[in-house]
N, C-alpha and C positions, 0 to 999 in steps of 0.2 A: 351623433356619431354612432354607428352600428357596432356592436360587439360580435365577435365570432370565435369559436373554439379553435385551437391550434394543436398540432402534433409536435413531437420532438424535432421534426424537420425544420420548424420555424424558430428553433432555439440554437444558441451557441454557448460554449463554455470555454473560458481561457483564464490563465492564472498569471500572477506576477509575484516575485519574492519580495518580502518586506525587509527593510533595514531597521525599522523601529516597530516593535510588536504592536499590532492592532491598528497601525496607521495604514489606511487603504492606499494602494499604489496602482499604477497603470498596469492593466492586464493585457498581455499581447502574446502569450505563449500557450500552445496546446499541451495536453498531457498525453494523448495517444489517439488511437482511432476508435470510432464507435463509442464515444464518451457519453455518459449519462450521470446525473446526480439526483440525490434525494435529500433536500434539506429538511431538518426537523428543528422547530423552534419552540422553546418552552418559556413562557413568561412567569411561571411559578406563582400565579395569583391564587390567593386563599381566601375564602369567605370568613369574615369575623363575626361571631355571635355575641350577644349581650343578654343580660337578665331581662325578662319581660316580654320577649318575642321569640317565636320559633324560627324567625327569618333572619338572615344575616343583615347587619346594620352597616357594615363597612367591608371593604376589600383590601387585603394586604398584598402589595406587589413585591414579590420575592426577586431572586437573582434571575437575570436573563441567561439562558443556556442555549447554545446553538450546536447542532451536530450536522455533519454532512457525510453522506456515503457517496463516493465517487467511483464509478466503474469505467474501465477502458480496456482496449486491447493493446498489448505491448508493441511498441515500435521504437522510438527513440528512448534513451535511458535518462534523460535530463531530470525527470521527476524524482530520481533517487536522491538528488540533493535535498529535497524537501523531506525525505524519509530519514536519511542518515544525518544530515546537518551541514556538511561542507563538501567541496569538491576541489580537486587539484587537476588541472588540465595539462596534458603533456603529449609527447610523441610528435610525429610528423607524417601525416598521410599514410596510414590512418592515424587519427588522433586518439588519445585515451583520456577518459574522465574517471578519476579515482575518487569514490565517495567514501568519506570518513565520518566518524562520530564527532559531534561537537565536544570540545574539551570541557565545557561546563554543562550544566543541566538545562540551560535555556534552550528553547526550541528554535528551529529555523521556521519561521512563520511565512504565510503567504496570504494573498488576497485572491479570491475567485470571483470572476464576473460571469453572471448568468443573464444573457439577453434573450428576450421573447419578442418577436416581431408580431405585434398585435395592431389593431386600429389605433389604439393608444399604447405605445410601446411600454414594456416594463423592463428596466435594467436594474437587477439586484447585485449588490457587491457584498461578499462575506469577508470581513477583515479579521485578522488574527487567527487564521486557520492553523491548527497544529495537528500533524498526523499522529493519531493514537495507535493505529496498526495498519500494516501493509500486507496484503495477501496476494500472492501470485500463483496461479494455477496453470499447469501444463497438462494437456490431455492429448493423446494420439489423435491426429487428424483434426485438431482444433487450433485456433489462435490461442495465444497465451493471455488469459484474462487477469487483470489487476483490479483489486478493490482497495481503496483508501478509506479508512474510517477516520474522520477528523472531528475535532472540536473547533468552535470558532467563538470569538469574543462578541462581535456585533455585526449588524447588517444595515445597509442603506438601500433605499428604493427610489428610483427616478423614472420619469416617463420620457426622458430625452437621453441622448448619448449612445443610442444603439449603434454598435459597430457593424457596418454594412459589409465589411470584408474581414470577417474574423479569422484568427490564425488557424492553421491546419498543419498536422504532422506530415512532413515531407518524406519521412522514412517508410520503407516497406515494413509490413508486420514481421515480427520476430516469432516464428513458430518453433515447435519443439522437434520438428523432423530432423533438423541438423544439430540438435542439442544432445546433452548427455548428463548423467548423474554419476559421479564418482564417490564411492563410500567404502574406504577412505580414498584420498588422492591417489590416483594411479590405478585404482580398481573400479572399472566402469560396470555398473549394474545393467545386466541384459534385460531386454524386454520390459522396460518400464511402461506401464499403461497410463499412469497419471502420477503427478507429484505436485503438492502444494507446500509452498514456503510461506510462513507467517512471521513478519517482523513486528514484534510487540514493543512499542515504545512507552506505553502507560503514561500518556499525557494527562496533565491536570491544569485546568484553568485556575487562576488565582484573582480573587476579588479583594477589595479594600473598602474601608468606611468611605461613604460619600458617593458611591455609584453602584447601580445594579449591573454594570457591564464589567467583565473581567479586564484587568489592566496588564496581566502577565500570564505566562504559561511555562511549565516546566515539563521535561521528560524525566521519568523516574526509573524504576527497574526495567532492564531490557533483556529480552530473551528471544531466541529464534526457535519456533516450533515448526515441524514438518510432518507430513504424512504422505505415504505413497502406496500405489497399487502396482504389484509386480507379478508377472506370470510365474508360478511356482514350478521351478525345475531343479533346484538343489537346496541343501539345508544350511548354506552359509549364513543367511540372516538369522536362522534359529540359533546357530552356534554363537553369533554375536549377541543375541538377546540373552542367552543362558550364561555366557561368559566361559563356556567350555563345551566339549563335544557331546557329552552324554546327557546333560540336563541342567537345571538351574543350580548355580552355586548356592550353598547353604549358609555360609558364614560371611561372605564378602560381597561387595558390590561388583557386578560385572564391569570390566573396563570399557570405557567409551572408545569409539574409533578416533584416530588422531585428526581427522578432518572430513569435511563434507564439501564437494564442489559441484555447483549447479551451473550449467552452461547453456546459454541461448545463443545461437549463431545463424547467420544466413548462408553459411558455407562459402562466403567469398574470401578473397585474398587481397592484400595491399589496400588500395583505396576503395575497393568494393566490399571490404569486410565490415560487417555490422554485428556487434555481439554484446552480451552482458554476461560476466563471469562472477558468480558470488562464491567465495570460499569462506567456510566457517571453521572454527576451531573444534575442540573435543566435542564429540557428538554421541548422544546416548539413545539407544532404542528403549522406549518405555513400554510399548505393548504391541501385540501382533495377533491378528485373526487370519485363520486359513480355512474358510468355509469350503466344504468339498460336496459336490452334487453331481450325480450321474448325468452325463450329457452336457456339462458345462465346464468351461475352462477354470482351472483352480487358480485363484488369485490370493496372494499374500497381501494383507493390509497392514502396513507398518506405520507406527506413530513414534515420533522421537523429538528431541530438542538438542540444540547446540548452545554452548555456554559463551561463545564469543564469535566475533567476526574477524577473519584474517584480512580479507580485502573484498571490495566490490568494484569492478572495473567495467565501464562501458567503452565501446570502441566504435568510431564512425569517422566520417570525413569532414567534421566540423571542428574547428580548432578550439572554440570556447563554448562551454556549456552556457546557454542563454538564460538560465535560472541562477 
């Protein structure tokens, strides 16, 4: 049988949510459009030396560690269940999907299937995937890109079982042209050039005696980080950074804004509405750069974080989140 190289056009990626951590499940859901993955596997093998020879005499097999970087363009919001933990479906045409934190530290895990259509097919499944961080970037004139950095417990490989009709996202892309950033709620920031929101879950795999493969995973400290580029046309952001109008406060911490609202929408109404609205709690500006050059637009570069999530709600015309 002849071998031949392939491109990503002969690959597919789909996921399924696990009910028991690390137990591979059927994968039949897409994550978005233009999806790609980069798996990284570390066997942690170490050479062992002994007296009497400069060469290793044994090899020690350490813990198996797997990492996945998943990239896609935002369309449906269903993947947010894997990021936040749980979902509550409601409403009636359009339907809402409210994404909430798990009440405990246990992750909401998933299995990812990666199929390659070769002379001899390769179907890899990554089980016990846990989102470590989620990054969503909106830029003027571009689709919204999503990057999921994940850890996973184990992988299996087969040469059969290729899905010849893999799942595809049926929703249109959610771009930022109809979106907005409010900081705080009710105050829309004008002429945002780009904004990136990072949801850091700080996942950790857990191993036990008797296996090189992780058997559990937890989420630890959680924080929302963000940075934005804004056309510089007033000093409102500077005053928020300083905590007063004239310059930095000297004795106290500047007060954070009461809320942060990031909205993606297709601009539709009723059954045609597609949107994702993430509302965060008290939000603090950490740093700011304002480079000024002759002949170039002056851009404020703002970095900050939010200490809690108020809500994350997706809207579409599907009653139940398939994940």
